[in-house]
Backbone bond lengths (Angstrom), bond angles and torsions (degrees), N, CA, C in turn:
res aa  C-N    CA-C-N  psi(-1)  N-CA   C-N-CA  omega(-1)  CA-C   N-CA-C  phi
1 M - - - 1.412 - - 1.535 111.52 -
2 I 1.315 115.96 -45.73 1.484 120.43 -178.40 1.537 109.21 -62.61
3 E 1.305 117.07 -42.39 1.471 120.48 -179.59 1.534 110.63 -62.22
4 C 1.307 117.28 -39.95 1.460 122.52 177.99 1.529 109.54 -62.74
5 L 1.320 117.28 -44.10 1.453 121.06 179.90 1.521 110.26 -63.78
6 K 1.325 117.79 -41.32 1.469 120.80 177.88 1.528 110.41 -62.54
7 K 1.311 116.47 -44.63 1.464 119.80 -179.38 1.521 112.53 -65.66
8 S 1.330 115.74 -25.48 1.494 119.45 179.13 1.530 111.04 -77.00
9 G 1.313 116.47 -9.85 1.472 119.02 178.34 1.510 114.57 106.79
10 L 1.318 117.61 0.82 1.468 119.38 178.92 1.529 110.52 -68.89
11 K 1.318 115.31 141.37 1.466 120.85 175.28 1.509 108.98 -79.87
12 I 1.323 115.45 161.00 1.477 121.89 -178.99 1.537 109.54 -56.91
13 K 1.331 116.54 -40.41 1.456 119.83 179.48 1.502 111.13 -60.92
14 E 1.307 117.89 -39.21 1.462 121.55 -179.83 1.511 111.26 -72.33
15 I 1.319 117.42 -35.35 1.466 120.99 177.11 1.531 109.24 -66.17
16 K 1.299 116.37 -41.26 1.469 121.17 178.21 1.525 110.15 -60.50
17 L 1.334 116.24 -43.14 1.453 120.74 178.16 1.540 110.47 -61.44
18 F 1.336 116.66 -43.41 1.456 120.93 177.20 1.517 111.11 -58.43
19 M 1.317 115.67 -44.49 1.479 119.59 -179.96 1.541 110.96 -63.25
20 E 1.319 115.80 -37.49 1.458 119.68 175.67 1.526 111.19 -62.81
21 W 1.328 115.45 -42.84 1.441 119.37 177.74 1.522 111.13 -60.65
22 C 1.324 116.96 -41.22 1.463 120.14 177.50 1.516 111.69 -59.30
23 A 1.302 116.25 -41.25 1.463 121.24 179.58 1.525 112.33 -67.13
24 Q 1.336 116.16 -25.65 1.469 120.15 -178.89 1.537 111.80 -79.13
25 G 1.314 117.32 -13.49 1.464 120.10 176.10 1.511 114.32 90.09
26 S 1.336 112.01 -156.69 1.470 120.88 -171.63 1.529 114.77 -64.36
27 S 1.302 117.74 -19.24 1.467 119.59 -178.48 1.529 112.50 -68.26
28 T 1.347 116.88 -11.46 1.468 119.93 -179.40 1.535 112.29 -110.85
29 Y 1.298 117.62 13.81 1.494 120.52 177.87 1.512 111.41 -54.46
30 E 1.323 116.79 -45.55 1.477 119.44 -177.68 1.520 111.18 -62.30
31 K 1.325 117.82 -43.69 1.467 121.25 178.27 1.535 110.59 -61.09
32 R 1.340 115.73 -42.39 1.479 118.95 179.39 1.515 111.24 -66.14
33 L 1.318 117.16 -39.60 1.474 120.32 176.88 1.520 110.53 -61.69
34 E 1.318 116.70 -45.59 1.479 121.25 179.61 1.525 110.49 -59.00
35 L 1.322 116.12 -41.21 1.465 121.45 179.16 1.522 109.19 -60.51
36 F 1.313 116.77 -49.46 1.471 120.00 -177.64 1.526 112.40 -68.59
37 L 1.310 117.67 -36.42 1.472 119.46 175.54 1.516 111.67 -61.95
38 H 1.325 114.69 -41.44 1.485 119.58 177.14 1.532 110.99 -64.52
39 Q 1.311 115.92 -46.91 1.487 118.95 -178.01 1.525 111.17 -66.49
40 R 1.313 117.35 -33.28 1.460 119.72 176.12 1.519 110.16 -60.94
41 K 1.342 116.81 -42.79 1.445 121.02 178.63 1.525 110.80 -64.01
42 V 1.327 117.25 -43.14 1.459 121.58 177.84 1.508 111.70 -59.13
43 V 1.341 116.38 -46.41 1.467 121.68 -178.32 1.532 109.93 -67.12
44 E 1.340 117.81 -40.92 1.467 120.68 178.69 1.533 110.28 -60.94
45 E 1.331 117.23 -39.96 1.461 120.52 178.33 1.552 111.22 -65.96
46 K 1.316 116.61 -39.56 1.448 120.28 177.21 1.536 111.15 -64.00
47 I 1.324 115.76 -41.03 1.460 120.38 179.29 1.523 110.47 -63.93
48 E 1.333 116.64 -42.02 1.449 120.83 179.63 1.547 110.01 -60.75
49 K 1.299 117.54 -43.46 1.468 120.72 177.91 1.511 111.69 -64.83
50 L 1.329 116.30 -42.31 1.467 120.29 178.63 1.527 112.10 -65.45
51 E 1.333 116.78 -34.58 1.481 118.90 177.58 1.543 110.24 -64.24
52 K 1.316 117.90 -34.60 1.469 120.78 176.73 1.521 110.07 -67.07
53 V 1.324 115.86 -42.06 1.466 120.54 178.08 1.530 109.09 -62.11
54 L 1.322 117.83 -45.17 1.449 121.86 179.44 1.524 111.00 -61.42
55 D 1.317 117.81 -41.39 1.477 121.41 176.33 1.530 110.52 -55.11
56 M 1.304 116.43 -47.05 1.476 119.45 -179.31 1.537 111.50 -65.99
57 I 1.293 116.64 -41.42 1.472 121.14 178.92 1.551 109.64 -62.60
58 Q 1.318 116.42 -43.98 1.458 119.91 179.37 1.543 110.01 -63.65
59 F 1.314 116.63 -39.26 1.456 119.63 177.59 1.525 110.57 -63.36
60 K 1.327 117.23 -43.89 1.451 121.03 -177.99 1.545 110.65 -66.80
61 C 1.323 117.08 -35.19 1.471 119.62 174.68 1.546 110.02 -61.90
62 W 1.322 115.66 -47.65 1.468 119.44 177.91 1.519 109.97 -60.24
63 Y 1.328 116.52 -45.94 1.476 122.12 -177.33 1.516 110.48 -56.00
64 Y 1.329 117.26 -50.31 1.457 119.78 -177.42 1.514 114.03 -74.19
65 E 1.321 116.56 -27.04 1.481 119.09 171.78 1.519 109.88 -63.14
66 Q 1.344 115.33 -42.59 1.476 119.15 177.92 1.526 110.71 -67.88
67 A 1.281 118.59 -41.75 1.478 122.22 177.80 1.510 110.82 -58.21
68 L 1.354 116.02 -42.53 1.452 119.60 177.95 1.519 110.87 -64.30
69 A 1.320 116.58 -44.24 1.474 120.25 -179.75 1.522 111.31 -64.08
70 D 1.342 117.43 -38.56 1.448 121.66 -178.55 1.536 112.96 -81.03
71 G 1.328 116.10 -23.82 1.436 120.53 -176.18 1.509 113.15 87.45
72 N 1.337 117.09 -1.17 1.480 120.87 179.32 1.535 107.26 -166.01
73 E 1.345 115.43 179.33 1.466 121.20 179.83 1.508 112.69 -106.57
74 D 1.299 119.84 9.25 1.462 123.70 -173.00 1.532 111.10 -52.58
75 R 1.329 116.99 -54.85 1.454 121.46 -177.61 1.536 110.44 -64.26
76 L 1.285 116.29 -36.14 1.473 120.03 -174.64 1.538 112.29 -75.02
77 K 1.310 118.28 -24.99 1.450 120.39 -179.76 1.529 112.12 -67.07
78 T 1.287 117.00 -18.41 1.481 121.02 177.86 1.533 110.03 -86.81
79 Y 1.321 117.54 -10.82 1.469 121.75 -178.52 1.526 107.97 -74.69
80 T 1.331 116.55 119.51 1.472 120.57 -173.42 1.537 113.05 -103.13
81 E 1.329 118.00 -14.26 1.454 119.20 -178.95 1.526 109.26 -87.96
82 T 1.318 115.23 118.63 1.460 120.51 174.48 1.520 108.83 -134.50
83 P 1.323 117.16 154.56 1.471 118.76 177.80 1.542 109.22 -59.55
84 Q 1.311 115.47 146.78 1.461 120.69 179.65 1.508 110.50 -79.08
85 D 1.325 117.06 146.52 1.471 121.95 176.19 1.503 110.54 -70.20
């Protein structure tokens, strides 16, 4: 669980607070839920950004595969559709 929280971007201080909430029992369920709802949003935003990066990398792989096959970039320089940053 701690490793998952670290990978989600929580700081050690926040993980410690979560662990304290766990020790306090059911009275902190709402706080824990809020924490996870927030972290879910943070992770979803990171994934969205990474998907855009992956789109560009996939395009560049295709681009250079074509350049290798053609022996140059002449045809590709006219290609105007690229993934958005």
